[in-house]
C-alpha positions as CSV (number, residue, x, y, z in Angstrom):
1,M,-3.3,7.9,8.1
2,N,-6.4,6.6,9.9
3,T,-8.2,9.9,9.3
4,L,-7.3,9.6,5.6
5,L,-8.8,6.1,5.4
6,M,-11.9,7.2,7.2
7,S,-12.4,10.2,4.9
8,V,-12.0,7.9,1.8
9,Y,-14.5,5.5,3.4
10,A,-17.0,8.2,4.0
11,M,-16.6,9.6,0.5
12,M,-17.0,6.1,-1.1
13,K,-20.0,5.4,1.2
14,S,-21.7,8.6,0.2
15,M,-21.2,7.8,-3.5
16,F,-22.7,4.4,-3.1
17,G,-25.7,5.0,-0.8
18,E,-27.1,1.5,-1.3
19,E,-26.2,-1.4,0.9
20,E,-25.2,-3.5,-2.1
21,G,-22.1,-1.5,-2.6
22,Q,-20.9,-1.8,1.0
23,D,-19.0,-5.0,0.3
24,L,-17.2,-3.4,-2.7
25,I,-16.2,-0.4,-0.6
26,E,-14.8,-2.6,2.2
27,Y,-12.8,-4.7,-0.3
28,A,-11.5,-1.5,-1.9
29,L,-10.4,-0.2,1.5
30,I,-8.6,-3.5,2.3
31,I,-6.8,-3.2,-1.1
32,V,-5.8,0.4,-0.3
33,V,-4.4,-0.7,3.1
34,F,-2.4,-3.5,1.4
35,V,-1.0,-1.1,-1.2
36,L,0.0,1.5,1.4
37,V,1.7,-1.2,3.5
38,A,3.5,-2.4,0.3
39,I,4.7,1.1,-0.6
40,V,6.0,1.8,2.9
41,G,7.7,-1.6,3.0
42,L,9.4,-1.1,-0.3
43,N,10.5,2.4,0.7
44,L,12.0,1.0,3.9
45,L,13.6,-2.1,2.4
46,G,14.6,-0.6,-1.0
47,P,17.9,0.9,0.1
48,L,18.9,-2.3,2.0
49,V,18.2,-4.5,-1.1
50,S,20.1,-2.1,-3.3
51,Q,23.1,-2.2,-1.0
52,M,23.0,-6.0,-0.9
53,W,23.1,-6.2,-4.8
54,T,25.9,-3.6,-4.8
55,D,27.9,-5.8,-2.3
56,I,27.3,-8.9,-4.4
57,A,28.4,-7.1,-7.6
58,T,31.5,-5.9,-5.8
59,E,32.4,-9.3,-4.6
60,L,32.0,-10.8,-8.1
61,G,34.2,-8.1,-9.5
62,G,31.5,-6.4,-11.5
């Protein structure tokens, strides 16, 4: 995963050779990291939340 982020960073840095775009690239990478963490978290917690709602529906007789 770290290699992927570095390659994305290198690609974006080569696209924006000027220093002015550096902040934009860094913010974009931070957003990418947050999105990846959210996707992994949802994939891990999704089945647990689904089971919780199923248990609640069963208890309520639905």
